[in-house]
N, CA, C and O atoms as CSV, one atom per row, in Angstrom:
chain,resi,resn,atom,element,x,y,z
A,1,UNK,N,N,16.678,-9.173,39.616
A,1,UNK,CA,C,17.498,-9.143,38.405
A,1,UNK,C,C,16.813,-8.392,37.416
A,1,UNK,O,O,15.587,-8.463,37.332
A,2,UNK,N,N,17.491,-7.676,36.655
A,2,UNK,CA,C,16.943,-6.864,35.537
A,2,UNK,C,C,16.901,-7.684,34.228
A,2,UNK,O,O,17.726,-8.587,34.086
A,3,UNK,N,N,16.130,-7.469,33.409
A,3,UNK,CA,C,15.908,-8.151,31.739
A,3,UNK,C,C,17.225,-7.783,31.137
A,3,UNK,O,O,17.690,-6.650,31.268
A,4,UNK,N,N,17.810,-8.707,30.498
A,4,UNK,CA,C,18.875,-8.316,29.554
A,4,UNK,C,C,18.558,-7.346,28.487
A,4,UNK,O,O,17.415,-7.391,28.033
A,5,UNK,N,N,19.408,-6.455,28.001
A,5,UNK,CA,C,19.099,-5.421,27.009
A,5,UNK,C,C,18.947,-6.189,25.578
A,5,UNK,O,O,19.723,-7.065,25.195
A,6,UNK,N,N,17.887,-5.742,24.898
A,6,UNK,CA,C,17.608,-6.161,23.527
A,6,UNK,C,C,17.895,-4.948,22.541
A,6,UNK,O,O,17.086,-4.022,22.593
A,7,UNK,N,N,18.854,-4.857,21.735
A,7,UNK,CA,C,18.989,-3.825,20.821
A,7,UNK,C,C,17.992,-3.692,19.670
A,7,UNK,O,O,17.963,-2.775,18.849
A,8,UNK,N,N,17.110,-4.840,19.743
A,8,UNK,CA,C,16.110,-4.893,18.523
A,8,UNK,C,C,14.638,-4.185,19.256
A,8,UNK,O,O,13.659,-3.910,18.563
A,9,UNK,N,N,14.683,-3.966,20.674
A,9,UNK,CA,C,13.397,-3.529,21.437
A,9,UNK,C,C,13.272,-2.160,21.295
A,9,UNK,O,O,14.274,-1.455,21.173
A,10,UNK,N,N,12.140,-1.701,21.298
A,10,UNK,CA,C,11.582,-0.487,21.391
A,10,UNK,C,C,10.836,-0.141,22.723
A,10,UNK,O,O,9.944,-0.886,23.129
A,11,UNK,N,N,11.140,0.801,23.289
A,11,UNK,CA,C,10.613,1.239,24.723
A,11,UNK,C,C,9.853,2.528,24.594
A,11,UNK,O,O,10.151,3.505,23.907
A,12,UNK,N,N,8.848,2.355,25.357
A,12,UNK,CA,C,7.925,3.656,25.455
A,12,UNK,C,C,8.545,4.695,26.651
A,12,UNK,O,O,9.342,4.310,27.507
A,13,UNK,N,N,8.163,5.723,26.575
A,13,UNK,CA,C,8.927,6.936,27.474
A,13,UNK,C,C,8.989,6.403,28.779
A,13,UNK,O,O,9.903,6.874,29.456
A,14,UNK,N,N,8.230,5.498,29.364
A,14,UNK,CA,C,8.404,4.895,30.664
A,14,UNK,C,C,9.135,3.877,30.850
A,14,UNK,O,O,9.261,3.385,31.971
A,15,UNK,N,N,9.798,3.347,29.666
A,15,UNK,CA,C,11.026,2.259,29.792
A,15,UNK,C,C,10.302,1.091,29.632
A,15,UNK,O,O,11.004,0.081,29.693
A,16,UNK,N,N,8.991,0.887,29.426
A,16,UNK,CA,C,8.393,-0.479,28.962
A,16,UNK,C,C,8.533,-0.776,27.657
A,16,UNK,O,O,8.353,0.101,26.812
A,17,UNK,N,N,8.885,-2.102,27.300
A,17,UNK,CA,C,8.898,-2.538,25.848
A,17,UNK,C,C,7.604,-2.270,25.275
A,17,UNK,O,O,6.587,-2.231,25.968
A,18,UNK,N,N,7.611,-2.084,24.038
A,18,UNK,CA,C,6.611,-1.971,23.240
A,18,UNK,C,C,6.473,-2.980,22.166
A,18,UNK,O,O,7.533,-3.318,21.639
A,19,UNK,N,N,5.265,-3.591,21.686
A,19,UNK,CA,C,5.138,-4.422,20.829
A,19,UNK,C,C,5.085,-3.813,19.530
A,19,UNK,O,O,4.121,-3.110,19.226
A,20,UNK,N,N,6.176,-4.052,18.621
A,20,UNK,CA,C,5.923,-3.272,17.211
A,20,UNK,C,C,5.135,-3.906,16.375
A,20,UNK,O,O,4.691,-3.245,15.436
A,21,UNK,N,N,4.799,-5.169,16.477
A,21,UNK,CA,C,3.916,-5.811,15.475
A,21,UNK,C,C,2.413,-5.300,15.930
A,21,UNK,O,O,1.521,-5.270,15.082
A,22,UNK,N,N,2.173,-4.925,17.201
A,22,UNK,CA,C,0.897,-4.569,17.523
A,22,UNK,C,C,0.661,-3.091,17.149
A,22,UNK,O,O,-0.481,-2.691,16.923
A,23,UNK,N,N,1.927,-2.131,17.069
A,23,UNK,CA,C,1.979,-0.755,16.678
A,23,UNK,C,C,1.689,-0.743,15.417
A,23,UNK,O,O,0.863,0.054,14.970
A,24,UNK,N,N,2.358,-1.669,14.618
A,24,UNK,CA,C,2.336,-1.380,13.059
A,24,UNK,C,C,0.916,-1.864,12.594
A,24,UNK,O,O,0.478,-1.303,11.590
A,25,UNK,N,N,0.130,-2.832,13.186
A,25,UNK,CA,C,-1.025,-3.447,12.919
A,25,UNK,C,C,-2.017,-2.613,13.311
A,25,UNK,O,O,-3.048,-2.793,12.663
A,26,UNK,N,N,-2.094,-1.618,14.279
A,26,UNK,CA,C,-2.896,-0.652,14.726
A,26,UNK,C,C,-2.865,0.479,13.867
A,26,UNK,O,O,-3.892,1.006,13.440
A,27,UNK,N,N,-1.471,0.950,13.544
A,27,UNK,CA,C,-1.369,1.973,12.572
A,27,UNK,C,C,-2.162,1.734,11.133
A,27,UNK,O,O,-2.997,2.491,10.639
A,28,UNK,N,N,-1.701,0.545,10.623
A,28,UNK,CA,C,-2.509,0.140,9.447
A,28,UNK,C,C,-3.912,0.137,9.574
A,28,UNK,O,O,-4.576,0.855,8.827
A,29,UNK,N,N,-4.419,-0.532,10.369
A,29,UNK,CA,C,-5.920,-0.504,10.647
A,29,UNK,C,C,-6.624,0.787,10.844
A,29,UNK,O,O,-7.801,0.919,10.509
A,30,UNK,N,N,-5.808,1.910,11.474
A,30,UNK,CA,C,-6.310,3.327,11.526
A,30,UNK,C,C,-6.158,3.954,9.966
A,30,UNK,O,O,-6.978,4.765,9.534
A,31,UNK,N,N,-5.164,3.543,9.281
A,31,UNK,CA,C,-4.960,4.251,8.060
A,31,UNK,C,C,-6.006,3.786,6.904
A,31,UNK,O,O,-6.379,4.532,5.999
A,32,UNK,N,N,-6.417,2.445,7.075
A,32,UNK,CA,C,-7.357,1.842,5.838
A,32,UNK,C,C,-8.263,2.866,5.826
A,32,UNK,O,O,-8.024,3.641,4.900
A,33,UNK,N,N,-9.260,3.194,6.525
A,33,UNK,CA,C,-10.197,4.349,5.987
A,33,UNK,C,C,-9.789,5.651,5.289
A,33,UNK,O,O,-10.438,6.131,4.360
A,34,UNK,N,N,-8.943,6.062,5.673
A,34,UNK,CA,C,-8.090,7.249,5.146
A,34,UNK,C,C,-7.546,6.754,3.674
A,34,UNK,O,O,-7.800,7.492,2.722
A,35,UNK,N,N,-6.955,5.780,3.489
A,35,UNK,CA,C,-6.570,5.099,2.279
A,35,UNK,C,C,-7.548,4.908,1.421
A,35,UNK,O,O,-7.343,5.249,0.256
A,36,UNK,N,N,-8.804,4.336,1.778
A,36,UNK,CA,C,-9.851,4.187,0.679
A,36,UNK,C,C,-10.271,5.567,0.434
A,36,UNK,O,O,-10.587,5.778,-0.736
A,37,UNK,N,N,-10.361,6.617,1.279
A,37,UNK,CA,C,-10.876,7.944,0.883
A,37,UNK,C,C,-9.973,8.430,-0.212
A,37,UNK,O,O,-10.398,8.823,-1.298
A,38,UNK,N,N,-8.588,8.381,0.157
A,38,UNK,CA,C,-7.745,8.895,-0.828
A,38,UNK,C,C,-7.532,8.255,-1.932
A,38,UNK,O,O,-6.922,8.825,-2.836
A,39,UNK,N,N,-7.888,7.232,-2.051
A,39,UNK,CA,C,-7.854,6.405,-3.368
A,39,UNK,C,C,-9.063,6.779,-4.249
A,39,UNK,O,O,-8.937,7.157,-5.414
A,40,UNK,N,N,-10.218,6.649,-3.625
A,40,UNK,CA,C,-11.265,7.374,-4.137
A,40,UNK,C,C,-11.479,8.681,-4.735
A,40,UNK,O,O,-12.115,8.966,-5.750
A,41,UNK,N,N,-10.744,9.534,-3.814
A,41,UNK,CA,C,-10.606,11.153,-4.108
A,41,UNK,C,C,-9.710,11.270,-5.310
A,41,UNK,O,O,-10.048,12.066,-6.186
A,42,UNK,N,N,-8.491,10.496,-5.471
A,42,UNK,CA,C,-7.466,10.427,-6.513
A,42,UNK,C,C,-8.028,10.017,-7.845
A,42,UNK,O,O,-7.673,10.461,-8.937
A,43,UNK,N,N,-8.933,9.127,-7.618
A,43,UNK,CA,C,-9.725,8.451,-8.844
A,43,UNK,C,C,-10.705,9.701,-9.451
A,43,UNK,O,O,-10.795,9.854,-10.669
A,44,UNK,N,N,-11.233,10.341,-8.760
A,44,UNK,CA,C,-12.225,11.451,-9.011
A,44,UNK,C,C,-11.456,12.713,-9.240
A,44,UNK,O,O,-12.121,13.711,-9.520
A,45,UNK,N,N,-10.333,12.805,-9.173
A,45,UNK,CA,C,-9.562,14.241,-9.365
A,45,UNK,C,C,-9.061,14.286,-10.775
A,45,UNK,O,O,-8.358,13.381,-11.226
A,46,UNK,N,N,-9.427,15.359,-11.491
A,46,UNK,CA,C,-9.144,15.631,-12.670
A,46,UNK,C,C,-7.903,15.684,-13.183
A,46,UNK,O,O,-7.635,15.368,-14.342
A,47,UNK,N,N,-6.807,16.227,-12.044
A,47,UNK,CA,C,-5.477,16.286,-12.295
A,47,UNK,C,C,-4.667,14.989,-12.558
A,47,UNK,O,O,-3.545,14.985,-13.066
A,48,UNK,N,N,-5.367,13.866,-12.151
A,48,UNK,CA,C,-4.891,12.336,-12.495
A,48,UNK,C,C,-4.932,11.899,-14.077
A,48,UNK,O,O,-6.002,12.087,-14.656
A,49,UNK,N,N,-4.221,11.528,-14.559
A,49,UNK,CA,C,-4.323,10.932,-16.036
A,49,UNK,C,C,-5.037,9.726,-15.930
A,49,UNK,O,O,-4.897,8.780,-15.154
A,50,UNK,N,N,-5.935,9.954,-16.975
A,50,UNK,CA,C,-6.924,8.693,-17.268
A,50,UNK,C,C,-6.443,7.372,-17.343
A,50,UNK,O,O,-7.118,6.375,-17.085
A,51,UNK,N,N,-5.170,7.383,-17.728
A,51,UNK,CA,C,-4.210,6.120,-18.000
A,51,UNK,C,C,-4.084,5.616,-16.515
A,51,UNK,O,O,-4.218,4.436,-16.193
A,52,UNK,N,N,-3.845,6.514,-15.760
A,52,UNK,CA,C,-3.554,5.816,-14.242
A,52,UNK,C,C,-4.658,5.479,-13.491
A,52,UNK,O,O,-4.592,4.604,-12.627
A,53,UNK,N,N,-5.704,6.111,-13.746
A,53,UNK,CA,C,-6.870,5.633,-13.100
A,53,UNK,C,C,-7.219,4.307,-13.628
A,53,UNK,O,O,-7.528,3.365,-12.898
A,54,UNK,N,N,-7.153,4.237,-15.151
A,54,UNK,CA,C,-7.343,2.855,-15.692
A,54,UNK,C,C,-6.703,1.755,-15.384
A,54,UNK,O,O,-7.217,0.642,-15.489
A,55,UNK,N,N,-5.236,2.019,-14.878
A,55,UNK,CA,C,-4.625,0.999,-14.509
A,55,UNK,C,C,-5.018,0.467,-13.079
A,55,UNK,O,O,-5.035,-0.722,-12.764
A,56,UNK,N,N,-5.316,1.479,-12.301
A,56,UNK,CA,C,-5.701,0.905,-10.920
A,56,UNK,C,C,-7.392,0.443,-11.190
A,56,UNK,O,O,-7.915,-0.412,-10.475
A,57,UNK,N,N,-7.876,0.886,-11.913
A,57,UNK,CA,C,-9.151,0.267,-12.148
A,57,UNK,C,C,-9.101,-1.196,-12.807
A,57,UNK,O,O,-9.838,-2.131,-12.494
A,58,UNK,N,N,-8.211,-1.212,-13.662
A,58,UNK,CA,C,-7.954,-2.475,-14.064
A,58,UNK,C,C,-7.476,-3.757,-13.073
A,58,UNK,O,O,-7.908,-4.908,-13.135
A,59,UNK,N,N,-6.532,-3.265,-12.207
A,59,UNK,CA,C,-6.178,-4.040,-11.126
A,59,UNK,C,C,-7.343,-4.274,-10.000
A,59,UNK,O,O,-7.421,-5.341,-9.391
A,60,UNK,N,N,-8.207,-3.226,-9.785
A,60,UNK,CA,C,-8.997,-3.492,-9.067
A,60,UNK,C,C,-10.314,-4.589,-9.564
A,60,UNK,O,O,-11.028,-5.307,-8.864
A,61,UNK,N,N,-10.297,-4.419,-10.795
A,61,UNK,CA,C,-11.154,-5.400,-11.607
A,61,UNK,C,C,-10.634,-6.965,-11.652
A,61,UNK,O,O,-11.389,-7.930,-11.764
A,62,UNK,N,N,-9.237,-7.026,-11.547
A,62,UNK,CA,C,-8.764,-8.133,-11.528
A,62,UNK,C,C,-9.008,-8.830,-10.149
A,62,UNK,O,O,-9.176,-10.036,-9.970
A,63,UNK,N,N,-8.996,-7.959,-9.322
A,63,UNK,CA,C,-9.035,-8.500,-7.622
A,63,UNK,C,C,-10.665,-9.166,-7.588
A,63,UNK,O,O,-10.955,-10.247,-7.075
A,64,UNK,N,N,-11.513,-8.332,-8.193
A,64,UNK,CA,C,-12.802,-8.764,-7.930
A,64,UNK,C,C,-13.112,-9.985,-8.755
A,64,UNK,O,O,-13.813,-10.866,-8.258
A,65,UNK,N,N,-12.619,-10.109,-10.036
A,65,UNK,CA,C,-13.024,-10.953,-10.862
A,65,UNK,C,C,-12.420,-12.286,-10.315
A,65,UNK,O,O,-11.244,-12.341,-9.956
A,66,UNK,N,N,-13.394,-13.522,-10.257
A,66,UNK,CA,C,-12.725,-14.775,-9.759
A,66,UNK,C,C,-11.643,-15.416,-10.392
A,66,UNK,O,O,-10.956,-16.240,-9.788
A,67,UNK,N,N,-11.433,-15.085,-11.616
A,67,UNK,CA,C,-10.344,-15.574,-12.580
A,67,UNK,C,C,-9.089,-15.031,-12.285
A,67,UNK,O,O,-8.886,-13.878,-12.668
A,68,UNK,N,N,-8.162,-15.653,-11.655
A,68,UNK,CA,C,-6.829,-15.151,-11.477
A,68,UNK,C,C,-5.733,-15.982,-11.996
A,68,UNK,O,O,-5.864,-17.177,-12.260
A,69,UNK,N,N,-4.593,-15.272,-12.138
A,69,UNK,CA,C,-3.373,-16.078,-12.704
A,69,UNK,C,C,-3.044,-17.198,-11.455
A,69,UNK,O,O,-2.922,-18.415,-11.593
A,70,UNK,N,N,-2.957,-16.539,-10.403
A,70,UNK,CA,C,-2.937,-17.603,-9.109
A,70,UNK,C,C,-4.309,-17.627,-8.304
A,70,UNK,O,O,-4.794,-16.671,-7.699
A,71,UNK,N,N,-4.806,-18.831,-8.409
A,71,UNK,CA,C,-6.345,-18.816,-7.914
A,71,UNK,C,C,-6.341,-18.696,-6.445
A,71,UNK,O,O,-5.492,-19.231,-5.731
A,72,UNK,N,N,-7.426,-17.896,-5.973
A,72,UNK,CA,C,-7.401,-17.526,-4.762
A,72,UNK,C,C,-7.631,-18.522,-3.803
A,72,UNK,O,O,-7.708,-18.206,-2.616
A,73,UNK,N,N,-7.772,-19.887,-4.229
A,73,UNK,CA,C,-8.187,-20.987,-3.277
A,73,UNK,C,C,-6.884,-21.522,-2.776
A,73,UNK,O,O,-6.962,-22.432,-1.950
A,74,UNK,N,N,-5.706,-21.111,-3.138
A,74,UNK,CA,C,-4.477,-21.597,-3.050
A,74,UNK,C,C,-4.152,-20.727,-1.424
A,74,UNK,O,O,-4.070,-19.499,-1.435
A,75,UNK,N,N,-4.045,-21.238,-0.560
A,75,UNK,CA,C,-3.672,-20.476,0.757
A,75,UNK,C,C,-2.520,-19.718,0.618
A,75,UNK,O,O,-1.503,-20.199,0.117
A,76,UNK,N,N,-2.592,-18.493,1.044
A,76,UNK,CA,C,-1.643,-17.556,1.264
A,76,UNK,C,C,-1.286,-16.917,-0.145
A,76,UNK,O,O,-1.682,-15.806,-0.499
A,77,UNK,N,N,-0.572,-17.672,-0.822
A,77,UNK,CA,C,-0.292,-17.222,-2.193
A,77,UNK,C,C,-1.345,-16.663,-3.231
A,77,UNK,O,O,-1.209,-15.665,-3.939
A,78,UNK,N,N,-2.549,-17.623,-3.161
A,78,UNK,CA,C,-3.651,-16.986,-3.741
A,78,UNK,C,C,-4.187,-15.572,-3.798
A,78,UNK,O,O,-4.757,-15.061,-4.763
A,79,UNK,N,N,-3.908,-14.975,-2.554
A,79,UNK,CA,C,-4.503,-13.613,-1.825
A,79,UNK,C,C,-3.411,-12.578,-2.215
A,79,UNK,O,O,-3.545,-11.384,-2.487
A,80,UNK,N,N,-2.110,-13.478,-2.163
A,80,UNK,CA,C,-0.611,-12.390,-2.194
A,80,UNK,C,C,-0.664,-11.632,-3.553
A,80,UNK,O,O,-0.396,-10.432,-3.609
A,81,UNK,N,N,-0.974,-12.271,-4.513
A,81,UNK,CA,C,-0.789,-11.741,-6.013
A,81,UNK,C,C,-1.917,-10.510,-6.013
A,81,UNK,O,O,-1.599,-9.390,-6.411
A,82,UNK,N,N,-3.042,-10.761,-5.611
A,82,UNK,CA,C,-3.969,-9.420,-5.498
A,82,UNK,C,C,-3.450,-8.322,-4.628
A,82,UNK,O,O,-3.363,-7.170,-5.052
A,83,UNK,N,N,-3.040,-8.731,-3.185
A,83,UNK,CA,C,-2.468,-7.559,-2.302
A,83,UNK,C,C,-1.495,-6.910,-2.970
A,83,UNK,O,O,-1.512,-5.679,-3.000
A,84,UNK,N,N,-0.323,-7.765,-3.720
A,84,UNK,CA,C,0.890,-6.980,-4.086
A,84,UNK,C,C,0.494,-6.371,-5.466
A,84,UNK,O,O,1.326,-5.539,-5.825
A,85,UNK,N,N,-0.496,-6.538,-6.310
A,85,UNK,CA,C,-0.863,-5.651,-7.350
A,85,UNK,C,C,-1.767,-4.618,-6.875
A,85,UNK,O,O,-1.833,-3.583,-7.537
A,86,UNK,N,N,-2.528,-4.753,-5.746
A,86,UNK,CA,C,-3.190,-3.567,-5.323
A,86,UNK,C,C,-2.267,-2.238,-4.732
A,86,UNK,O,O,-2.400,-1.021,-4.865
A,87,UNK,N,N,-1.372,-3.004,-4.089
A,87,UNK,CA,C,-0.213,-2.218,-3.505
A,87,UNK,C,C,0.362,-1.231,-4.507
A,87,UNK,O,O,0.458,-0.007,-4.409
A,88,UNK,N,N,0.797,-2.211,-5.694
A,88,UNK,CA,C,1.392,-1.538,-7.076
A,88,UNK,C,C,0.543,-0.321,-7.423
A,88,UNK,O,O,0.958,0.833,-7.524
A,89,UNK,N,N,-0.639,-0.726,-7.582
A,89,UNK,CA,C,-1.754,0.266,-8.135
A,89,UNK,C,C,-1.809,1.539,-7.337
A,89,UNK,O,O,-1.871,2.587,-7.980
A,90,UNK,N,N,-1.794,1.598,-5.911
A,90,UNK,CA,C,-2.157,2.498,-5.080
A,90,UNK,C,C,-1.040,3.199,-5.307
A,90,UNK,O,O,-1.170,4.361,-5.691
A,91,UNK,N,N,0.377,2.605,-5.106
A,91,UNK,CA,C,1.576,3.263,-5.173
A,91,UNK,C,C,1.969,4.251,-6.652
A,91,UNK,O,O,2.557,5.321,-6.806
A,92,UNK,N,N,1.375,3.371,-7.494
A,92,UNK,CA,C,1.456,4.321,-8.977
A,92,UNK,C,C,0.747,5.591,-8.894
A,92,UNK,O,O,1.240,6.674,-9.209
A,93,UNK,N,N,-0.672,5.370,-8.365
A,93,UNK,CA,C,-1.626,6.519,-8.456
A,93,UNK,C,C,-0.956,7.802,-7.516
A,93,UNK,O,O,-0.953,8.994,-7.825
A,94,UNK,N,N,-0.435,7.225,-6.369
A,94,UNK,CA,C,0.100,8.301,-5.225
A,94,UNK,C,C,1.335,8.996,-6.147
A,94,UNK,O,O,1.482,10.218,-6.154
A,95,UNK,N,N,2.162,8.139,-6.883
A,95,UNK,CA,C,3.282,8.692,-7.550
A,95,UNK,C,C,3.052,9.652,-8.279
A,95,UNK,O,O,3.627,10.732,-8.142
A,96,UNK,N,N,2.052,9.382,-9.296
A,96,UNK,CA,C,1.624,9.989,-10.361
A,96,UNK,C,C,1.061,11.490,-9.924
A,96,UNK,O,O,1.411,12.544,-10.456
A,97,UNK,N,N,0.077,11.345,-8.798
A,97,UNK,CA,C,-0.344,12.440,-8.287
A,97,UNK,C,C,0.335,13.580,-7.850
A,97,UNK,O,O,-0.042,14.735,-8.045
A,98,UNK,N,N,1.620,13.139,-7.092
A,98,UNK,CA,C,2.456,14.041,-6.550
A,98,UNK,C,C,2.106,14.386,-5.100
A,98,UNK,O,O,0.931,14.326,-4.735
A,99,UNK,N,N,3.158,14.773,-4.197
A,99,UNK,CA,C,2.992,15.085,-2.897
A,99,UNK,C,C,1.776,16.033,-2.536
A,99,UNK,O,O,0.984,15.811,-1.620
A,100,UNK,N,N,1.741,17.251,-3.489
A,100,UNK,CA,C,0.927,18.254,-3.091
A,100,UNK,C,C,-0.580,17.978,-3.200
A,100,UNK,O,O,-1.396,18.417,-2.389
A,101,UNK,N,N,-0.940,17.091,-4.440
A,101,UNK,CA,C,-2.305,16.562,-4.533
A,101,UNK,C,C,-2.569,15.565,-3.742
A,101,UNK,O,O,-3.676,15.634,-3.208
A,102,UNK,N,N,-1.759,14.421,-3.416
A,102,UNK,CA,C,-1.977,13.450,-2.251
A,102,UNK,C,C,-2.239,14.149,-1.059
A,102,UNK,O,O,-3.300,13.833,-0.520
A,103,UNK,N,N,-1.344,15.297,-0.315
A,103,UNK,CA,C,-1.761,15.922,0.846
A,103,UNK,C,C,-3.012,16.692,0.920
A,103,UNK,O,O,-3.583,17.020,1.960
A,104,UNK,N,N,-3.351,16.927,-0.186
A,104,UNK,CA,C,-4.855,17.811,-0.346
A,104,UNK,C,C,-5.866,16.792,-0.170
A,104,UNK,O,O,-6.903,17.196,0.355
A,105,UNK,N,N,-5.820,15.658,-0.459
A,105,UNK,CA,C,-6.835,14.694,-0.351
A,105,UNK,C,C,-6.838,13.620,0.762
A,105,UNK,O,O,-7.709,12.767,0.937
A,106,UNK,N,N,-5.547,13.838,1.589
A,106,UNK,CA,C,-5.194,12.752,2.746
A,106,UNK,C,C,-5.768,13.403,3.962
A,106,UNK,O,O,-5.506,14.569,4.253
A,107,UNK,N,N,-6.600,12.592,4.709
A,107,UNK,CA,C,-7.124,13.298,5.847
A,107,UNK,C,C,-6.328,12.813,7.173
A,107,UNK,O,O,-6.572,13.381,8.238
A,108,UNK,N,N,-5.520,11.925,7.121
A,108,UNK,CA,C,-4.550,11.388,8.184
A,108,UNK,C,C,-3.386,12.265,8.472
A,108,UNK,O,O,-2.994,13.278,7.892
A,109,UNK,N,N,-2.941,11.649,9.479
A,109,UNK,CA,C,-1.395,12.458,9.776
A,109,UNK,C,C,-0.422,12.107,8.557
A,109,UNK,O,O,-0.640,11.205,7.749
A,110,UNK,N,N,0.671,12.948,8.551
A,110,UNK,CA,C,1.503,12.899,7.529
A,110,UNK,C,C,2.549,11.633,7.742
A,110,UNK,O,O,2.987,10.997,6.783
A,111,UNK,N,N,2.863,11.375,8.988
A,111,UNK,CA,C,3.490,9.905,9.396
A,111,UNK,C,C,3.082,9.029,8.789
A,111,UNK,O,O,3.741,8.313,8.034
A,112,UNK,N,N,1.636,8.934,9.088
A,112,UNK,CA,C,0.900,7.492,8.565
A,112,UNK,C,C,0.887,7.512,7.192
A,112,UNK,O,O,0.925,6.388,6.691
A,113,UNK,N,N,0.833,8.682,6.221
A,113,UNK,CA,C,0.771,8.705,4.761
A,113,UNK,C,C,1.977,8.100,4.478
A,113,UNK,O,O,2.008,7.237,3.601
A,114,UNK,N,N,3.315,8.516,5.279
A,114,UNK,CA,C,4.808,8.021,4.896
A,114,UNK,C,C,4.616,6.742,4.801
A,114,UNK,O,O,4.787,6.155,3.732
A,115,UNK,N,N,4.121,5.951,6.236
A,115,UNK,CA,C,4.075,4.694,6.332
A,115,UNK,C,C,3.137,4.016,5.302
A,115,UNK,O,O,3.471,2.896,4.917
A,116,UNK,N,N,2.339,4.402,4.958
A,116,UNK,CA,C,1.710,3.941,3.798
A,116,UNK,C,C,2.232,3.753,2.409
A,116,UNK,O,O,1.960,2.893,1.571
A,117,UNK,N,N,3.296,5.078,2.365
A,117,UNK,CA,C,3.955,5.184,0.937
A,117,UNK,C,C,5.203,3.925,1.201
A,117,UNK,O,O,5.447,3.174,0.256
A,118,UNK,N,N,5.799,3.788,2.241
A,118,UNK,CA,C,6.647,2.603,2.472
A,118,UNK,C,C,6.154,1.418,2.316
A,118,UNK,O,O,6.824,0.579,1.714
A,119,UNK,N,N,4.830,1.087,2.845
A,119,UNK,CA,C,4.401,-0.228,2.789
A,119,UNK,C,C,3.971,-0.562,1.225
A,119,UNK,O,O,4.265,-1.650,0.730
A,120,UNK,N,N,3.310,0.374,0.543
A,120,UNK,CA,C,2.968,0.099,-0.742
A,120,UNK,C,C,4.301,-0.076,-1.718
A,120,UNK,O,O,4.294,-0.812,-2.705
A,121,UNK,N,N,5.366,0.659,-1.325
A,121,UNK,CA,C,6.415,0.750,-2.040
A,121,UNK,C,C,7.246,-0.766,-1.934
A,121,UNK,O,O,7.679,-1.441,-2.868
A,122,UNK,N,N,7.291,-0.978,-0.819
A,122,UNK,CA,C,7.835,-2.450,-0.307
A,122,UNK,C,C,7.089,-3.455,-1.143
A,122,UNK,O,O,7.590,-4.230,-1.959
A,123,UNK,N,N,5.779,-3.326,-0.813
A,123,UNK,CA,C,4.881,-4.618,-1.266
A,123,UNK,C,C,4.923,-4.684,-2.955
A,123,UNK,O,O,4.953,-5.726,-3.611
A,124,UNK,N,N,4.919,-3.504,-3.416
A,124,UNK,CA,C,4.992,-3.443,-4.986
A,124,UNK,C,C,6.390,-3.909,-5.314
A,124,UNK,O,O,6.433,-4.301,-6.480
A,125,UNK,N,N,7.445,-3.994,-4.746
A,125,UNK,CA,C,8.656,-4.284,-5.065
A,125,UNK,C,C,8.832,-5.955,-4.755
A,125,UNK,O,O,9.855,-6.570,-5.059
A,126,UNK,N,N,7.751,-6.520,-4.153
A,126,UNK,CA,C,7.612,-7.817,-4.172
A,126,UNK,C,C,7.445,-8.610,-5.372
A,126,UNK,O,O,7.805,-9.778,-5.525
A,127,UNK,N,N,6.808,-7.790,-6.285
A,127,UNK,CA,C,6.152,-8.439,-7.374
A,127,UNK,C,C,7.328,-9.147,-8.336
A,127,UNK,O,O,8.488,-8.737,-8.334
A,128,UNK,N,N,6.943,-10.081,-9.022
A,128,UNK,CA,C,8.176,-10.977,-10.013
A,128,UNK,C,C,8.648,-9.715,-10.981
A,128,UNK,O,O,7.851,-8.936,-11.505
A,129,UNK,N,N,9.863,-9.665,-11.101
A,129,UNK,CA,C,10.598,-8.853,-12.126
A,129,UNK,C,C,9.715,-8.499,-13.249
A,129,UNK,O,O,9.226,-7.390,-13.461
A,130,UNK,N,N,9.553,-9.685,-14.018
A,130,UNK,CA,C,8.689,-9.677,-15.302
A,130,UNK,C,C,7.444,-8.917,-15.229
A,130,UNK,O,O,7.118,-8.024,-16.012
A,131,UNK,N,N,6.802,-9.322,-14.271
A,131,UNK,CA,C,5.553,-8.421,-13.762
A,131,UNK,C,C,5.686,-6.812,-13.879
A,131,UNK,O,O,5.066,-5.997,-14.563
A,132,UNK,N,N,6.676,-6.681,-12.997
A,132,UNK,CA,C,6.970,-5.219,-12.795
A,132,UNK,C,C,7.396,-4.430,-14.037
A,132,UNK,O,O,7.111,-3.235,-14.112
A,133,UNK,N,N,8.047,-5.033,-14.984
A,133,UNK,CA,C,8.462,-4.529,-16.146
A,133,UNK,C,C,7.101,-4.331,-17.087
A,133,UNK,O,O,6.861,-3.290,-17.699
A,134,UNK,N,N,6.329,-5.409,-17.091
A,134,UNK,CA,C,5.169,-5.390,-17.704
A,134,UNK,C,C,4.157,-4.362,-17.377
A,134,UNK,O,O,3.495,-3.773,-18.233
A,135,UNK,N,N,4.050,-4.140,-15.893
A,135,UNK,CA,C,3.411,-2.861,-15.544
A,135,UNK,C,C,3.846,-1.670,-15.726
A,135,UNK,O,O,3.174,-0.658,-15.928
A,136,UNK,N,N,5.109,-1.784,-15.649
A,136,UNK,CA,C,6.096,-0.266,-16.011
A,136,UNK,C,C,5.881,0.130,-17.711
A,136,UNK,O,O,5.830,1.271,-18.170
A,137,UNK,N,N,5.789,-0.988,-18.375
A,137,UNK,CA,C,5.608,-0.589,-19.846
A,137,UNK,C,C,4.149,0.093,-20.065
A,137,UNK,O,O,3.888,1.042,-20.804
A,138,UNK,N,N,3.228,-0.675,-19.187
A,138,UNK,CA,C,1.885,-0.344,-19.414
A,138,UNK,C,C,1.389,1.051,-18.740
A,138,UNK,O,O,0.433,1.731,-19.113
A,139,UNK,N,N,2.347,1.335,-17.561
A,139,UNK,CA,C,2.092,2.840,-17.179
A,139,UNK,C,C,2.766,3.901,-18.145
A,139,UNK,O,O,2.342,5.056,-18.159
A,140,UNK,N,N,3.662,3.561,-18.832
A,140,UNK,CA,C,4.376,4.377,-19.784
A,140,UNK,C,C,3.883,4.746,-20.837
A,140,UNK,O,O,4.229,5.830,-21.308
A,141,UNK,N,N,3.028,4.012,-21.425
A,141,UNK,CA,C,2.315,4.045,-22.544
A,141,UNK,C,C,1.752,5.391,-22.943
A,141,UNK,O,O,1.080,5.500,-23.969
């Protein structure tokens, strides 16, 4: 007897189901070193406005400093604010840099860069609206 069809399943070329979670986590893990290099290179690039670098630097400082709006000792939620702010900062500097500059500094494949853009955009969108408005005002000063 054959397995029932699942419309949400993804199959490899041989017809075997592929675990999407495993693929996504593998892609994210492989993209992390390239993402770190990208952010480092963008922070050193003279074409990126100092204000954008300062915003990302402030977000990195917020993550490093033990005093948070949402304390890190609170399970899950404590680290979520840090991750969402970091995603916002990365997304902001990538948007400000523009695709040509980002591609110049990116070592990985363009597909993975698009995945990074989707993930950071989605995560930044999860920030509460008042925080998004505040960050938007800070980035437009």
